[in-house]
C-alpha angles and dihedrals in degrees: 000000000000130000115216123188118205116220110229124183124235124004098328113129115251118253120226123207130189103204099317097326114109108231104179147283129277133184110243112230110204100174148334119262116229114222112239114262129207117237110266091227126032125185118199127213103022120203090040126193103184114356133014125195111224109203125185127207090237137015115279128212110212099334121168121236118192132185118211128183126229091278093055097254113141108237099175142015129193138176114238121206116172126008103291135058128178108214122197109224102166091102095053120102116245114277147075120310134190115228111201126190116197115191111168107302097345128091126194123190135198132169122236123199119203109193 
């Protein structure tokens, strides 16, 4: 007893044969498509000179947002309630900052550039 699979091109279902007896057709699944997901944390505009809008993919309840410099030192911390926070960055020195949003057991990160 042998099972032979015929190779068809395109979206045609594959045919299965047992010896020379046609058994049936089946769709060949080669993977599962992942739905596109929005980033959990979006900064706009980036680079930012004076203000940056921090937008979350979903409303947060008492999430902590921290701003850390390139050395890892935390320079600011804010409480985020909702899904948008306007952040004043005019007082920050030029450089790259890491924005971290901590919501329960989840952490989301984004890089902010202050030119």
